[in-house]
N, C-alpha and C positions, 0 to 999 in steps of 0.2 A: 610382485608376487612374496608372500613370509613363507619361510619353510619351519615346519614344526616336527621336530624327532624329538619321541620319549624315548627315556633312556633311563629311568628310574626304577628298572628290575634287578633282584639282586641274580639273577641268572643260577638258581639253586640248581640247575639239572647239570651244569660244568663246573659244581663244585669240584677238588679244591681250588681251582682255577681262581674261580670268581669271589675267593676269599680276598685275593689280594689285587687282582685285578678286574676292574669293570667287564662286563661282557661283552660291550663293543669295542673295548682295547684289546680284546683277543687276536691273537694273530692267525691270519690264513695264508699259507703262502709266502709268509715273512711282513704280512701288510695287515694293519687292524681292519678288523671287519667295516666299521665305521668310514673307513676312509675309501673304501673303494665306493659305498653310498655317494660320499662327500665327491669325489670325482666325477659321480654323472650331473650331482647340483651345481658342480661348479662350472659346467658347460650350458646352465641354460643362460637364458638372458630376462633381466629383470627382477633376480634375486634381492629384495632388499636387506634382508633380516632373516638370519635362523635363530628360533625360539627353542631351544635346549630343555627338556624338562629332565632334571637330574632328580637323583636319590642315592642310589647304594654308592660308596666310593665318588661322590660329587666332585671331591676336589681335583681327582685324577682326570677327570672328562670334560672340567674346565680347563684345566693345567693343557692338555692335548687340544681342545678346540682352539684356545686362545693362541697356540704358537705353530698350528699344522694350517688352519683354514682361513681365507683370505676375506670371505664374506663376513661383514658384522654377526655379532653374535649376541644372546641374552640367556640366561641361565635363571631358571627358576626352579626352584625344589619342591617334588612333589612327597612330602612329608607323611602321607597316608594314602597306602596301595591300594586305592578303590577302584582301581581298571582303567581301561583304555581313555572312557569317556571323561573320567576325570582327571586324567593325565593332559587330554587336549583342553580341556577346561579350562586349564592354567595359564594357558597361552591366550586366552582371551585377551586381555589389556592390549595385545600387540596386533592383533587380528584384525586390521582395518581394511583388507584387501583380499584377495583370492588365497589361498594357502595350499601348500604340498605337503601332507602329512607322509612321514617315513618311518616306520620300525625297521630299526637296524640290526636284528640278530638276524638275517638273511642279507644273501648278494642274488642281485637280479640283473640279466639281459634288458633292458627296456628302453623304448625309444622315448624320450621324454620331451622330446621336441613337439611332439601332438600339442602339447601344454598351450603352447603359441597360437593354434589355431583353434581351440576349442569353442564350441557355441553352445554344448550342453552347461546342464550344473554342476556338473563335476566327470570325473572318471575314476573308476576303480579297476586296478589292473589284477589280474586273475593268471593262475597257472593248471591248465588242465593235467589233471590226476588220476591215477586207478585206486587208489586207497581213498576214496573220497568220505569215508565215515571218518577219517581222523581229523577231518579239517571242516570250519565254516566254509560252505560252499555257496557260491553267485548263483542265484537265476536269473535269465535273462528274457525278454520278449522276443520278434522276430527283428526286431532292429538290433539286437545286443545292446539293449537298456536293461537296467535293471528291474527286478520287480521284486526280489526278495533276497536275502541272506539266511542259511537254515545251518544251524551248527550240528556237526557231526550227523547227517543223512543216514536212519537204516537203508532208504530205498535211494538208487542213483538218480536225484530229481537233477542233480547236477555234477559234474566231475570238474567244475572251474571256481578252485580254491581259492581264497582270498589270502593276499601274500602279505598285505599291510604295507600296501603301498596305493596312495590316494592324493589326487587333485580337485580342491572342491572351489570352483568357481564361484557359485552363491554361498559365500562363506555366512552371511548373514542370517540365512535359513538352517546350515548347519550348527550355528550355534544357538540358534531357537531350538533346534532337533537336541542338542546335548542337554539344554535347561530343563528339557520335557521328561529326558531320560533320567536325571537326577533325581527328580520327583518320584520315580518309581521305585517299587521294589528291586530291590539287587538281584543278579544273578550268583549266586555261590559266592556273595559277597563283595561282587564287582559289580560297575557300569560300564555296559560295552559300546564301543563309538561305532559298532554297526547297527546297534538299537538307533542311533542318530540318522544314520544313513536311509534305515527303515523309515524314521518320520520324513523325511524330504520327501522320499518316492510317495507315501502317503497323500503328503502335501501338493504332490503333481510334479514334482521335479523330476529331471531325464538326467542318469547318470551312467554314461558311457561304462561300457565292459569291455576290457582289451588284454587278450592274453599275452603275455611277456614270454621270449623265445627263451630264458633260462631263469631259472629260481633254485637258489643253493642255501641251504639250512646251515646255520652255524650256530645252533640252540641246544646241542647235545654233543657228547664227543663223538659218538659214532659217525654222527652226520657233518661236523666241522671236519673229520678227518677227510672224509667224503668230498667235502668241499674244497679242501687244500688239493687233492688230486688234481680235482677238475681246476682251479686255480692254476697251479702247476703245468698241466697241462695247454694252459690257454696263454701261456707265453712267462708266466712268473717263475720258471727255473733259470738258476744262475750256479754260475762252477768259478771262484775266484781264482785269479792267477800264481797265487801262491799259498800256502799254508798245507797243502796237501803233499804225503808223502804214503806211495804203495797203498793205494786206495782203488778198489774197483767199486764204479758204481753203475746201476741200470737205471736210465732215465725214466721219471724227472725228477731231478734233486735239486734243492736250492740251499746252498751254502753261502752264510754271510761273510762279507769279508771281515777279516781280521779271526775268522776261526780257523782251527787248529785241527787236522784229523789225519793221524794215522795208523796204517795196519790195520784197516776196515774195511766194510763191504758196505755200500750204502746203497738203497734204492729197491724198490722205485719207491716214490712218492715220499721224500725225507726231506726237512727243513733242519738243518744247524745253525742256532742262533748266533750274532757275533760274539766274539771273544769264547766262544765255546770252545772245549778241547773234548774229542773223541778219540779215544786209544783203542785198539782189539776190539772193533765192535762191529756186530752184523746186525745192520736195523733196515727197518721196511715201514713204509706208512707209519710214519714216527714224526712229531714235531717235536724239536728241542729248543728250547728259550733260550736266552742271551746268557753268557757268562756260566754256563753249566759245564761241568764235567761227566763225563763219562769214560769208565774203563770196566773191559771185560763184558760187556753187554749184548744179549742176543734179544732184541726186543721188535716188535712188531704190535701194529694198531696199538700205540700210545703216546701220549700227552706229557711232555716235562716243563714246569716251568723254568724260570729264570736263577738262574745262581743255586744249583743244586748239584750235589754229588751224589751218583750212582755207581756203583761197583759191584760187577759179578753178577748182576741180575738177569734173568731170563723169562721170557714171557711176555704180558699186556699187562703195561701199568699207565695210572695217571696220576702224576706227582706234581705238587704245589711249587712254588716260589719257596727258594732255601730249604728244600728236603733234602735229607743226608742219610743213604741207604746205602749198605756195606754188607756183600754176603761174602763170609769165607772161601776160599776154595779149598776142594777136598771136602 
């Protein structure tokens, strides 16, 4: 099996952070979003290669993947942002067997081992949601096989949201469908991979639909902070044995080794990066990057990048790497 991971997006909804950090490498509960996904991939049998479709800040993605993941990888740049079908098309030279396609701006709880016994042409994983109008939803027959995907339906034709996780056993028909899709008019300037899936269905393919146990969005700041909370609650909390003085906490909190925190109240749902210094602060629902200094701040629902200096700030902020803000007292 080959794994295809499209990573070319600019992550505009997470600016200013994604000006300097690729969206898949933004940390949730102290761990890059991409790494949660790759942990699941590493457990699978028979993965021969990962095809990374890169774009924005491609060098950082490639460096991280090479030093972090043991599975052999190849990197292909998506120079034209023409949609998900265009991204997966770039992996065609390497797709000589079934493929697992993963979009890594979400974290999921899914048993991928079902791939090993799959006899259908493919699997699409979904999550039942109440706000179905926000998503592409998958419509199924009585046997839980896909019949169609509908983008942002106005009526509750289905509540099973497409989460960007697919296994395609019949990869030849997939690429036939992608080739067909790329000859059609674009939709808002993009070619969608879901159109290729619809092509497969129309040609008689059977694609099983399976609901995941959990699906956690990291594509914009408010949902990323919520996912940070969930991951902390699921076991990512950590408090070091040293570096803390006169600190009160409400769990869950993650403080990386090497951070220094004094005279502060942290939590719940706070992450302090390695080498950061926090003094005289009250923080909740806040992510602080590595090597950052916070003094006299009262922050909530905030995200601060690496090597920033923030003094005397109260409220909710989103500050990128190397930001400096000092609010005079009085």
